[in-house]
N, C-alpha and C positions, 0 to 999 in steps of 0.2 A: 434866197435859198432856205433860210431858217424857217420861213412860213411854210414852205413846201414840205420840209421834214416834219414839222409839227402836224401839218395836215395829214401826212401819211401815217404817222405813228398814233395819232389820236382820232382823227375824224373818221377814218375807215372803220374804226372799232367803236363808233358811237353805240353800237349794239352792246358794248361792254359796260357802258356807264349807266344804263338804266337801272333804277332801283325798284322796278315793278315786281310785286310778288302776287299778282293776280292768279286765279285758278289756272293751272296748266294741264295740258294733255301731253304726257311724255310716253312715247312708244317704248316698250320694254326692250326690244332688240336694239333700238337706236341708243338707249341709255347704256346698255351693256357695252356696246362698241365704243362709245365716247369715254366711259369709265376706264376701259382697258387702255385706250390711247393716253388718257391723262395719267394713269398709273405708270405707264411705260416711260413717259417723259420725266416724271418726278423721280423715277428710280435711277436715272442716269446722272453721272457726275457732271457731264457737260454735253451739249449738243451743238452741231454746226450744220448750216444748210445754205445753199444758194436759193434765190427766189426771183421771180419776175412779178413786179407790181404793175397791174394794168388798170386803166380807167377809161370810161367812155359813157355813152348814153344808150338807153334801151338795153338791148342784149349785145351790143357791139363794143368791143374794146378798141379804142383808137390811139391810145398812147401807152407805151410800156417803159418801165425803168428796171434794170437789173439791180440786185442787191445781195448782200451777204449778212448772215446773222450768227453770232456766237452767244451762248448762254451757259452759265454755271450756277445752278441753284437760283439765287435772287439777283445775280449780276448778269449784265449782257452788254454786247457791243453790236451796233447796227450800222451798216454802211449802205447808203443809197443816195443817188442824185449828187454825187460829189461831196456828200456831207457825212460826218460820223456822229453817232449818238452813243454815249457810254453811260451806263448806270452802274455805279460801283457798290450798290447796296445801300447807299446813303444819299448821293446827289446825282443829278442828271447833267451831263455835259454835252451840249450841242456845239459841234466844231465845224465851221464852214471855211474850207480852204479858199473858195471863191471870194468871200467877203473878208477873209482873214479876221474872223471874229469867233470868240467862244462865249457862250452863255451858260452860266451855271445856276442851277436851281434845285430846290428840294421838291420831291413829289408832294402834291397837296393831299393825295389820298382819294381824289375824285376821278383821276384818270387811271387808265390801265396801261402798263408798260407793254411794249411789243413782245409777244411770246406766243408760242403755239397754244399754251394753256388759256390765253386770252379768249379764244373762240371755241376751244374744245369744251370748256366748262360752262358755256353760256346757257345751256338748257336749264341750269339751276337758277337763273335770274329772270324769270318771267317770259319764257318762250315756250310755245307749243313745239314739240319735236316729233317728227314723223320719219319712219324708215321708208325710203322710196324704192329700194331694190338695188340691184347691181348695175354698174355703168362703167364702160371703158373710158379711162382718162389717160391720154398719152400712152396707150398700149397696156396700161395696168388695169386689172379688174378691181374696181373699188366699190365700197358700199356708199350709197348716196343718201345723205341725211338732210332733211329740210327743217329749218327753224323759222317760225313766224311769231312775231311779238303778240303778247296777250293784250297789249294796249298800244296806242299810237306813240311811237318814239322816233319816227322819221325813217324807219326801216320797213320795207315790204317783206323781205325774206332773205335768209342766208342759206346758201347751199354748201354743205361740207362733203368732200369726197375723201374717203378714208381707205388707205391701204391696210385692211384688217389683218392680212397675213403678217405684216411687219408692225402693226399697231402704230401707224404714223399717218398724220394728216398730209394729203397730197395736194389738195387744192381747196380754196375757199372762194365763193362768189357772193358778194353782198349787193343787193338791189335796194335802192333807196326810194322813198316816195317822191323825190324830185326827178325821177327817171334816170338817175345816174347809176353806174355800175362800177364796183371796185373788185379787182380779182388779185389773189395771191396764189401763184403756182410755185410749189416747192420742189427743188431737185438737189441732187448730190448731198443727201443727208448723211451725216457722220456723227458718231457718239463716242463718249469716253476716250477722247484724244488726250495726248500730252500737250497742254497749253502753256504758253509763256506766262510766267507768274505775274507779269505786268500788263497782261492783255486788257484787264478791266480797270487799269489805273490811269488817271489823268495826271500828266506831268506838266505843270505850268512852264517849266524851263524850256520845254520843247516848242513853246508858242510865244517867244519873246517879242515877235513883231506883230502879234495879234492883239486886237482889243478884247480884253477879258471883262465881262460883266457878270457880276454875281447878284442874282435877284433875291 
């Protein structure tokens, strides 16, 4: 289960880890939309949303997993596939109830944590960005923005669907060169809630029967 969570939080966003700064073509309208969404997320004390993570091949999603996500500035909590991941601003805690195991590590700086900003700001890191027009997604009128890498990084394209009226990302579709597809569809978005002060805190005493490994 740990490998599944790691694959989810990092592999789908291989787009994030590229360090390419090749010449880019960035559509002005797309840039304005993404900058507005980024500013909206950063202005909030905290955000919460449900999502469905889907995977498959070609253009077809064949497997889906529901999840929930909380964040407050640089901290977050992610729940998916029966596993929790907490980032308290210093360390990452992967908690598997199925394996009764906790793995604790410090971010290396090479990976990107799960966050809406992870993909909203990707046009700044070596991607051509095109505004593709309006498209209905689950009954919502969205702005469709397409990202294509300026050099080979394993990604063919990323499609972002933005609810510009609310300045929120609604859906992401990532197509890889190995013919796989990864999709995140966001729902039930909430912001500036009153959160439990311990929401992003790992308490070792709560996991006395777990194997705890600190890397």
